[in-house]
N, C-alpha and C positions, 0 to 999 in steps of 0.2 A: 504493501500500499505506500509505496514512496511517493515522494511529493504533496501527500496529503498530510505526512506526520514527520517527524524531527528522526525519526528511525523506524526499520521495517516493522509492519503488522501483519498480523494473519488474519483470512480468511479461509476457514477450516476446519474440519469434521472437530469435534472436541468428543473425548472419551475417557480424560481421567482428570485429576483434580476439583474433583467435587462440580465440575462445571453443569453438569444439569441430573436430574432424577427424577422420574415417574412414580407416582404415587405407588408406594408398596415397593417400589423397587430399589431402594437405597440400600447400601452394604456398606459395612466398614472392611476396608481391604489394606493387607499391610504387606511389604514386602520382603523377601526372604530373612532379608539381614535386618530386619526391625525398622529401616527406615521408611519413608512415602514412597510411592508406588509413581514413577515419573515417565512411563515408558511412553507414552505418548508423547508428552512434552519436552521429555529429552529429544525423542527422535526430531522435533518440529524445532528445537533449538541448534540442534546438530547441523540441520540441512537448511538452516536459513541464509540468504545471501548475505555480506557483510553491507553494512550502511554505506550507500553513494556520499559521496561528498559532492554538495552544489554549492556553486558561487553566488552572491548577491551581489544582483547588478543593480539595487536599488527599486526596481522597478516591478509593479504585479505581475507575473508570466502565468500563462494559460499554463492548467495542471493536469496532466495525462496521463493515466496509467492504464496498461495491459500486461499485468504481471500474473507470472503462474503461482502461486501460493503454495504451501508445502499442505501436505494431506498429512494429518496427525493420526495416523492408522495405525493402529495396535499392531506388535510383532508377534512372537508365538502366542498362542494361547496358553494361558497359566489354568491349573486346576483352582479354580478359587469358592470350589464348595464345601461348605462347613461339614463337621461330621455328620454321617448318617443317622436319620434319627432324631435329629437336634433341631427345632424349629430357628427358621430365621429370625429377627430382630427386624422390624420394618422402622426407619429411621425416620425420626419427628422432628421435623425443623421447631426450633425455638422450644425445645423439649430436651432431648438427647446432645449429649456432650462428647467432642472426638478427643478421645485420649492421646498422649504424646504416642507419635510416631504414626498416627491414622489418619486418612484422610476419606471423605467422601468419593464413590466412583459410581459412573453410570451403569446401569444395568442393558447389557448388550441385548441391541435390538429393540430397543424401547421406542426410536427414532427412526421413522422412514428418510430423514433427512434433517442433518443439525451441520450448520456453519457460521462461523463467525469471524467481526472485523472488529480490530480495534485502531482507534484513533489518536491522536496527540491531547486533544482536548475532547470533553467530553461533550456529547448533544443531548439537549434536554426533550428536543420533538423532533420527529419523525413522520414523514407520508408518505404513502406509495403514488406512484405517479405509473397512471394507466399508460396502456401501452396498444397498440394494434397487432400484437401478435398471436390474439386470439383470446376467447371466454375459456374459463371452465378449463385449461391445460393441467393436464396429469400427465405427459412423457418427461423421463428425465433425458438430456440434463435440462434445469427450469433456467429462464431468465427473469430478474425482477429490476424496476427501474424504481430507485429511491432517492427524497429529497430530503436533507437534513441540515440545521444549523447548528455553528458551534456557541461554546460558553467558556472563550478564551481567558487566559490571568490577564493579557494585555490586551486593550481594546482593540489595536491595530492588529492582531493575529486574526481577528474573528472571520469566519469562511461560512457561507452559503455553499453548501456540496449537490451536484445533483452527478448521481452513481448509477451504473450500472453493474448488478449483481449476475454473472454467468456463469456457465460450467458448473452448474449447481448438480452434481449429480448425489444418486441414494450414498447414505451415509451406510460404512460398514459394520457389521456387528463387532466390533472389538478384536477381530480376527478370532471369533468364535462360535462360526458357524456350526450349524448342526448338520446333521444327515443329509437332510433335504435342501440346503442350503447347498450341498458340495455337487449334488446333481443339477444345479442349474447350469444354463447355457454357458458356454465361452463367453458369448457376446456379452452377458450381462455379469459377469466376473470383471471385463477389460473396462465397462462403463465405471464400476465403482474404482476403477484403478486413476480415472482423471482428475484433475487437481481442481478447485474454485479460480474462479479468476476475478478481479475486481477492474472496471475503468472509472475516471472519477475527473470532472469537471470542476474548478471552486470561483466563485464570486467574492470577494471582498466586501464584506457586510460591514455597516457603521453599528456597532454595537453588539452585543453578547444578543443571539436570536431566543426568545421565552418560547417562541410557537411558530410552528411552518404548517401551512398546508398548501396542498395543492389543486386548481382547480379540476372537479369531475370532469368535465366538458372538453375541458381541452388544458393537459397536463403540466405544460411549459410554464402557464401562467401560476407564478408560487406568491403566496402572502405570508408574511414574516412579521411576529411582534418583535420591537427591539427593547431594550432595556433602558432604551433613550426617553419611551413614552411615544413612540412613532410606529406606526404601522405602514408598511413598506409593499409595494405590488411590483413584482419582476416578471419578465417575459424571459426566460431563460432557453428557449424556442435554439438558439444557436449551439447551446450548452448540450441540449438533450439530442439534437442530431448530430452534434460530434462525436458523442459517445458511441454509435455505430459505424460514422466516416471518419475514420482517423485524419483524413487529408484537410476533412473540414476543421479552421481552426475557430474556436470561440474569441467573442472580444475578451480580452483580458479588462477591461475595462467599465465592465458594466455597470449601468445606475438605474434605481426604482424607476418605472416608468410613469409611478404614481406614490404620494407620501400621504398620510394623513394625521396633522399632530394636533387635532380638535382635543383627544384625550387629558386628561391633566394628572396621569400617572402612567404608568407603565403597568401591563398588562398580559394574561395569556390565553382570552377566550378568543378563538377564530373560527368561521366556518363557512365555507361557501356552499351556496345550495344545489341541493344535486337535480333541481328541477328547473330553475331558473338561471341560464347561463349569465355568471357576472353577480347574481346578486350576493349580498355578503354581508356577514354579522363579524362585530369587534366588541369585546367586552373587557372592562378595566379595571383596576383598583379605584377607580373612581365612584363606582356603584353603579355603572352606566353602561349601556348597549347602546351602539348603533347601528341600525340599517343602512348599509350601502347600496345605492342603485346604479347600476351602470348606464351610461350615457357616452354621448361621443367623445372620443378623447380621453374616456378616463371613468371616474365615478362621483356621484352625487351623495355624499356623504350626511345623513340626516341629524348631523351634530346638535342643532335646534332642537329636535324633538326628539330626545333620548327616550328609551325603555329607562325607568327609574325607580322602580320597585325595589332594589335590593339596598340594605344599609349596609351592606360592606363590601369587599372586594368581590368581581362576578369573575369566578375561577373556570367557567368553562358556559358552553353554547353549543347550541346543534340543532341543525334544523331537521323537522321530522319528515322521515324517509320514505313512508308510506303511507296508505289510510286516507279517511275523509281530512279534506283542507291541508292537505301534505305541504303544497308549497307557500301558506300563509303562516304555517306555525312553527314555532320554533322554542326549546328549552331554555332555560339559562339553570346555573346553579350558583351557589355563592358562598364567602365566609361567613355571613350570618347564621349560618344553618339550615337555610331554606333551598327546596327549587320550585321553578316558576316555568308555567306555560303559556308563551303569549302568542296573541294572535294580531298580526302587523298590520291588519284590515281596522283593526279599532283605532280611533283618532287618541282615545285617551289611554297613554304610555306608561302610568304611573301604578295601573292596576291590570295586573295579570289574570288572565281567564280562569289558570287553576295557582294555586297555591299553598305548598304545602309548608307552613314555618318552622317545625321542629324534623325536620325529614331523620335524623340520626342521633335523637337525643343530646341536641344541644353541638355536636361536634362539625367540625367546619364539611361542606359538601364541597369535594374538591373535583369531580367529574362525573360525567353521566353521558349516556347512549340510549339512543333510539332504537327499539328493535325493527329490522329491516322487512320483518316479515309479517309479524302480529304488530300493525302500527301505530297501537295506543299503549304500547308495553313501554317501559324505562328503566333503564337500571340505574343508579346513583353511586359513587362510594366515598366514603369521608375518612374523615382523620382516624376516627376511632378503630379504623383497618375492618370496618362491617361495609358490605353490599346489599341495598336492597332491590329488589324488583317492583313496580308500582304501574295498576292500571290507572289511566290519567281520568279515565272516565269515572272513578270512583275510588279517590284517592283517599274520602274520612273513611273507607273501612280500614285502612292501614296497607300496608304493603303485602304484596303475595308472597314473596320469599324474604325473609331475612338471614343473611348467614355473616356472623362475627366470628371469623374463623382466622383472619391472617392477625400478626400482632402488631403489625405499623400500617401508617396510614395509607391508605389505596392512591397511587396515581394512575392508574389508567384501567380506563374498563372499555371493551368494544364486543358488540357481539357478532356473533358467525352470522356470514353474507348469506347462507341458505339453509343453514340448521336452526330454528324456531325457537330451539330450547338448552342450546349451547352458547357460553359466552367465555370470554378470557379477561383476567383479571391480574393487573400488575400490583405490587407492595414496595414499600420501602422497607420491609423485611428481607429484601434478594430474591424474592419468589414471585414466579409468575403461575396463576393458576387457571386451569381447564375447567368448567364445569357442563353438565347438563341436567338441566332442571327435571328432566323427564323421568330421570330414574328413582325407582323407590327403595328403600331401606329392606335389604333380603337376609342382612344377618343374623336374625334371632334365631336362635338354637344353630346357629352353624360355627364350627369353630372357624375362628381368626388365628392369623399367625399374631404373637407379641407385637403390640402396637400400632397395630392395623385399626384400631376402634379412635385413635386419635384423628383419623382422615374421613368426613363425612359419606355416605354411597354417589352425593351427587359429585366430587369432586374426582375427575375424568384422568386430571394427570396435573404432577407438579414439575415445574421446569426451574431449576437453580445453576446457579453458576456466575449470574449476571449480579454487578454490586451496583445495588439502588435504582433496577429497573424504574424508569421514566414514563414511558411510552410505548404502549403497542399497536399494533394494527393488524387484522386478517389482510390477508392479499386478497381484492377481491376477483382475479383471474385466476389466482391458483388456488384451486381447494383444498382447505382446512391448512394451507402455511401460514403460518404468524412470525413477524416481523416487531423484534423490541429493540430498543435504545438504552443505555442506562450509563453511569456514569464507568464501567468498564468496557463499554462500547458495543458493537450493535449483534444481535443474534437474527439468525435467521432458522426456521424449523418446520418440522411436521412430525406430530406423534404418531405411533403405530395404531393407537385407537380411536382417531376420530378422521 
């Protein structure tokens, strides 16, 4: 990942070091010498190319990468089974401790695909850039276009990244294939030997990027919330095209095509309408939400008529995705502990159509997401580590579901684009959980492994290994593929059970 960072980075399958773990699959593992197992990580380090020295000419240069990345594939399969007859202890994050000389390792075969990328500076926000490669793509290798913005230590180092992740092949099962796997065709085996690659173009950004969003109808139009209190619109068409055609040179000194400085403070809430091209929302720490209407040459920002019902910072906004009056309805949540549903057709913008004042028992409501299938359902996530599902037609009945399982604040939620009962949740407890609300508890009367009672039956998968996950997205064109950004970099993965 040279050109993006000061040192070489990885976009590779991860198999060791506690990088990820599915529900009920965590195991404590220890090397023969009593030290930590480092078979995958050591191999990655050994094969990593030395850092290239680059001269600084004092000017912003176009950054382009098409690098073959190390595949941290395991070597010889080791016998890691515990003694016969002894039940395996299920690892319980936040409850169990790791002894000296031990570390978590992933259970082989739990991921269909798992790749990662690390950059010099963390990115708080990420979004999927829709492409024209086709919908519902299931064939490997996969390709994903992603946009992200940095939070650099120095203001002048901040960048807006347009990235292409490609050659995303299936992940090997840590070198421990069973007999059925060994009988698979040589073609499939050869595919797994390929290594992922990344190409990137970057643009200097004025200030750190709090939130980034790509327009669904035109992915090269990107909005950013800067920590300077300004919202910028960018046309990254040349950068997007240059990822596919190395001969095309993107302009190194791109500037925003539109900037709004009407908010009185910085913010995090942004969303493009999935129904009306260019229609847009921005919410700020000044408690107000602006509606942007596209006009010739830019946008008309409704700063004189804001939606102003919240009494603290607006943390997240999102247009309703489907259902009655979806084109005119959006939801917002706030540090005042509430979430609201608004109708943009109403002239009175201090009173929302729906108001849940104490949605999470007094905790800040950080994030929300409308269901893309059952249009009236919405999920909210809060500082107390809980997330709730609401039917906006009858909020007085309380939440339809209430899960207080994570130990730290919820930082992102997203409904699965095609499965009406499945959703993903990211938390500051260093984990991403995947849930299926349709699953019922069939455990009574059935023997479970020690520690399994810690996990609710609706919890399908627990992904770990990223430090302080900030935002996640289901890919709308790659079924059940999830992308997540964190303080330690990006992960793109597909689990074996979704």
